[in-house]
C-alpha positions in Angstrom: -2.9 -40.9 -11.0 0.5 -39.4 -12.2 1.4 -36.7 -10.0 3.8 -34.0 -11.0 4.9 -30.3 -11.4 3.0 -28.0 -13.5 4.0 -25.1 -16.4 6.8 -25.0 -18.8 8.0 -21.7 -19.6 8.5 -21.1 -24.0 11.3 -19.6 -25.1 11.5 -19.1 -29.2 14.9 -18.3 -30.3 15.8 -17.2 -33.7 19.4 -17.9 -35.6 21.8 -15.3 -35.7 22.9 -15.8 -39.5 24.5 -13.7 -42.3 21.0 -12.1 -42.6 21.6 -10.9 -38.9 21.6 -6.9 -39.9 18.2 -7.5 -41.6 16.0 -9.5 -39.9 13.7 -7.9 -37.3 13.9 -8.3 -33.8 10.8 -10.2 -32.2 8.8 -7.4 -30.3 8.0 -7.9 -26.9 4.0 -9.3 -26.4 3.2 -5.6 -24.7 4.2 -3.7 -27.9 2.0 -2.9 -31.0 5.0 -1.7 -33.0 5.2 -2.7 -36.5 8.7 -3.3 -38.5 9.7 -3.7 -42.2 12.8 -4.7 -43.8 13.9 -5.8 -46.9 15.3 -9.5 -47.5 17.4 -10.4 -50.3 15.7 -12.0 -53.4 18.8 -14.9 -53.3 17.9 -15.1 -49.2 14.7 -16.5 -47.5 13.4 -14.9 -43.9 13.7 -18.1 -41.3 10.2 -19.8 -40.5 9.1 -19.7 -37.0 9.2 -22.7 -34.9 4.8 -23.8 -34.8 3.0 -22.4 -31.9 2.2 -25.3 -29.4 -1.0 -26.4 -29.1 -1.3 -25.3 -25.6 -0.4 -21.9 -26.1 -2.4 -18.9 -26.7 -3.6 -17.9 -30.4 -3.7 -13.8 -29.6 -1.1 -11.6 -28.1 -2.9 -8.7 -27.2 -6.3 -8.2 -24.9 -8.6 -5.2 -25.0 -11.1 -4.5 -21.8 -14.3 -2.8 -21.9 -16.4 -1.9 -18.7 -20.5 -2.3 -19.1 -23.7 -2.8 -17.0 -25.5 -5.9 -17.7 -29.2 -4.3 -18.7 -31.2 -7.4 -17.2 -29.5 -7.4 -13.6 -27.2 -4.3 -13.3 -24.3 -6.1 -12.6 -21.2 -3.9 -13.5 -19.1 -6.5 -15.5 -15.6 -6.6 -17.0 -15.3 -7.6 -20.4 -11.9 -9.0 -22.1 -11.8 -9.7 -25.5 -9.1 -10.6 -28.1 -7.6 -7.9 -30.4 -8.1 -8.7 -34.2 -6.4 -7.6 -37.1 -8.0 -5.2 -39.6 -6.0 -7.5 -42.4 -6.7 -10.7 -41.1 -7.8 -12.7 -44.1 -10.5 -14.5 -41.7 -13.8 -12.9 -40.1 -13.1 -14.1 -36.5 -16.2 -14.9 -34.1 -15.5 -16.1 -30.5 -17.9 -17.7 -28.1 -18.9 -15.9 -24.7 -17.4 -17.2 -21.5 -19.2 -16.0 -18.2 -16.8 -16.1 -15.0 -19.1 -16.5 -12.0 -16.6 -14.8 -9.0 -16.2 -16.6 -5.6 -17.9 -15.2 -2.5 -16.7 -11.8 -1.6 -13.8 -11.7 -4.6 -14.4 -8.8 -6.6 -14.2 -8.8 -10.4 -10.9 -7.3 -10.7 -9.0 -9.8 -8.8 -9.7 -11.9 -12.2 -7.8 -9.5 -14.5 -5.1 -11.9 -14.7 -6.9 -15.1 -15.4 -9.4 -13.4 -17.9 -6.9 -11.7 -19.7 -5.1 -15.4 -20.5 -8.2 -16.7 -21.1 -9.0 -14.6 -23.8 -6.3 -14.8 -25.5 -7.1 -18.1 -26.2 -9.9 -16.9 -28.3 -12.7 -16.1 -25.9 -14.7 -13.0 -25.0 -14.9 -13.1 -21.0 -17.6 -11.5 -19.3 -16.6 -11.0 -15.4 -19.4 -9.6 -13.5 -19.9 -8.4 -9.8 -23.4 -9.7 -8.5 -24.5 -8.7 -5.6 -27.5 -10.4 -3.4 -28.6 -10.4 0.0 -27.2 -13.2 2.3 -27.6 -13.1 5.9 -29.3 -9.4 5.6 -26.4 -7.7 3.9 -24.7 -7.5 0.5 -22.9 -10.0 -0.6 -21.0 -10.5 -3.8 -22.6 -13.9 -4.5 -23.2 -15.4 -7.6 -26.7 -16.4 -9.0 -27.5 -18.9 -11.5 -30.0 -15.7 -13.2 -26.4 -14.1 -14.4 -26.5 -17.2 -17.3 -29.6 -15.7 -18.9 -28.7 -11.8 -18.1 -25.6 -12.2 -19.6 -26.6 -14.5 -22.7 -29.3 -11.9 -23.2 -26.8 -8.5 -23.2 -24.3 -10.7 -25.7 -27.4 -11.0 -28.3 -28.3 -7.7 -28.2 -24.9 -6.4 -28.7 -23.8 -8.5 -32.0 -25.0 -5.8 -34.3 -24.5 -2.6 -31.7 -21.5 -1.0 -34.0 -20.8 1.6 -30.8 -19.6 -1.6 -29.1 -15.5 -1.9 -29.9 -16.4 -6.5 -30.2 -19.7 -6.3 -31.8 -18.4 -7.6 -34.9 -16.3 -11.0 -32.8 -19.1 -12.1 -30.9 -20.5 -15.4 -31.3 -23.8 -15.4 -29.0 -24.6 -18.4 -29.6 -21.9 -20.4 -27.8 -21.5 -19.7 -24.0 -19.4 -21.7 -21.8 -19.0 -21.3 -17.7 -16.5 -20.9 -15.8 -16.3 -20.6 -11.7 -14.3 -20.3 -8.8 -15.6 -21.3 -5.2 -19.3 -20.2 -4.8 -19.2 -18.9 -8.3 -18.3 -22.5 -9.5 -21.5 -24.8 -7.7 -23.7 -22.0 -9.3 -21.9 -23.4 -12.5 -23.2 -26.6 -11.6 -26.4 -25.9 -10.8 -27.1 -23.7 -13.9 -25.7 -26.9 -16.1 -28.3 -29.2 -14.1 -31.0 -26.7 -14.4 -31.6 -26.2 -10.5 -32.9 -22.9 -9.5 -32.8 -23.2 -5.3 -32.6 -19.4 -2.8 -30.4 -18.2 -2.4 -28.7 -19.9 -5.6 -31.0 -18.4 -8.3 -34.6 -16.1 -8.0 -37.6 -16.7 -10.1 -37.6 -19.0 -13.1 -34.4 -20.8 -14.7 -34.1 -22.9 -18.1 -30.9 -23.9 -18.9 -30.0 -22.0 -22.6 -29.6 -24.7 -25.2 -26.4 -22.3 -26.0 -24.8 -23.9 -23.5 -21.9 -26.2 -23.9 -19.6 -26.5 -21.7 -17.9 -25.4 -18.2 -15.1 -25.2 -15.9 -15.4 -25.0 -12.5 -11.6 -24.2 -9.9 -12.4 -25.0 -5.9 -15.7 -26.4 -6.1 -18.0 -28.9 -4.9 -21.6 -30.1 -4.9 -22.7 -31.0 -1.2 -25.3 -30.5 0.8 -24.9 -33.6 3.3 -24.1 -35.4 0.8 -23.1 -35.4 -3.1 -25.2 -34.1 -5.1 -26.3 -35.8 -8.9 -25.4 -33.7 -11.7 -27.3 -34.4 -14.6 -25.4 -32.6 -17.1 -27.1 -34.4 -20.3 -23.5 -34.6 -22.2 -22.7 -31.0 -21.4 -18.7 -30.8 -20.7 -17.6 -30.2 -17.3 -14.1 -29.8 -15.9 -13.7 -29.7 -11.9 -10.0 -28.5 -11.1 -8.7 -28.4 -7.2 -5.8 -27.0 -5.5 -3.9 -29.7 -3.4 -3.7 -27.5 -0.6 -7.3 -25.8 -0.3 -7.9 -25.8 2.9 -11.5 -24.3 2.2 -13.0 -27.0 -0.5 -10.8 -29.6 -0.2 -9.4 -31.8 -3.3 -10.7 -34.7 -2.0 -14.5 -33.3 -2.0 -14.2 -31.9 -5.3 -13.0 -35.3 -6.7 -16.4 -36.6 -5.0 -18.1 -34.3 -6.7 -16.8 -35.3 -10.3 -17.4 -38.8 -9.5 -21.2 -37.5 -9.3 -21.3 -36.2 -12.9 -23.7 -38.5 -14.4 -22.4 -38.2 -18.0 -19.0 -37.6 -19.8 -17.1 -35.8 -21.0 -15.7 -34.8 -18.0 -12.2 -34.1 -16.6 -10.6 -33.4 -13.1 -7.4 -31.7 -12.3 -5.3 -31.1 -9.2 -3.1 -28.6 -9.5 0.0 -29.4 -6.7 0.8 -26.8 -4.5 -2.4 -24.5 -5.0 -4.8 -23.3 -2.5 -8.3 -21.8 -2.8 -7.1 -18.8 -4.5 -4.8 -20.1 -7.2 -6.9 -18.2 -9.9 -7.2 -14.8 -8.3 -4.3 -12.4 -8.7 -3.3 -12.5 -5.3 -3.1 -15.0 -2.3 -6.8 -14.1 0.3 -8.5 -11.5 -1.6 -9.6 -8.5 0.1 -13.6 -9.7 1.7 -13.3 -13.1 1.2 -13.3 -16.0 3.0 -10.0 -16.9 4.4 -7.6 -19.2 3.3 -5.4 -20.7 6.1 -3.1 -22.7 4.0 0.1 -20.9 2.0 0.3 -21.8 -1.7 3.5 -23.6 -2.5 3.6 -22.8 -6.3 4.2 -19.6 -7.4 1.2 -17.5 -8.0 1.8 -16.4 -11.7 2.6 -20.0 -12.7 -1.1 -21.0 -11.3 -3.1 -18.7 -12.9 -0.9 -19.6 -16.2 -2.0 -22.8 -15.3 -5.4 -22.9 -14.8 -6.2 -20.8 -17.6 -4.3 -22.9 -19.8 -6.3 -25.9 -18.8 -9.3 -24.2 -18.6 -9.2 -22.4 -22.1 -8.3 -25.4 -23.8 -10.9 -27.8 -22.5 -13.3 -25.2 -23.4 -12.0 -24.4 -26.8 -12.8 -28.2 -27.2 -16.4 -28.4 -27.4 -16.9 -24.4 -27.9 -14.9 -24.6 -31.6 -14.7 -28.5 -31.9 -11.0 -27.9 -31.6 -9.3 -31.5 -31.6 -6.0 -30.3 -31.2 -6.8 -29.0 -27.6 -9.1 -32.2 -27.2 -5.5 -34.3 -27.9 -4.2 -31.7 -25.3 -6.7 -32.6 -22.6 -7.0 -36.3 -22.7 -3.8 -37.6 -24.2 -0.5 -35.5 -23.9 -1.1 -32.8 -21.4 -1.2 -34.7 -18.7 2.3 -35.8 -19.8 3.6 -32.6 -20.5 3.0 -30.9 -17.5 4.8 -31.1 -14.5 2.0 -29.2 -11.7 -0.9 -31.2 -12.6 -2.3 -34.9 -12.3 -5.4 -35.4 -14.4 -8.1 -38.2 -14.5 -10.9 -37.8 -17.6 -13.8 -39.6 -19.8 -13.8 -38.1 -23.3 
């Protein structure tokens, strides 16, 4: 297994030519200003380089705050801004992000924004559960049908800003820490207290899941009967709460492909959150060796491309995950079974 250092920065440069005075400067990602210029008939504008397959599809992301009716969870939703002049009518799968123990939804805003830029509507709820006699932020399997029911009900809700771009027939899961093993339970159709209340049946819309900093161990590693649903497990090499070795053992117990296992070198348990050790969460004693922005960009890219492989049948994303990405990205090691 190769060991490398991850994430590369992308720079796009235009040549200064005789057209310098009439070629507009590239706008920074944070602006929506439009410019228009006249280009002489005898000249052609420079053509931008093709977008690398690992880069996001959308610049601008909007957010929306709502309450999930089935369980009362307050959720933040991140979705791509689509141009009104777009020649196509895009629709985006729903990605439910299941939070780690006592990690508020706000701490996933940077990661969720980046995943949404790859063409997903990312739903990040705060779910409270009574654990040891007190209310904790504690993901449960029931969030899966609750969120799916919500997005299906919004398909024609014209007062919702993204009603016309939801593809509620495609659902993927993202999980961090405790939310990760809840995601694995949802895929293997397990429903055990306190992780699940009532009945649960895996929805047919569920296509894939990506889980960071999560194993599935209860005295022994549990077989994950995934019935062909794609699963990627991701670990941080410096994680003291859920060690990488334990996550790799969990990977070995995923019963069917497709599956992938990624180690992010220099990352600890909170590489996916806006900052290390979010207030109220379990303490990670190992400091990260990888800058947080690089860790978030790495995890969001690999997560989104893995999910695009199965939610969009995206062959270029599949190529990156299973063939080229491991060689291109220095900060990861990857093993996989397509």
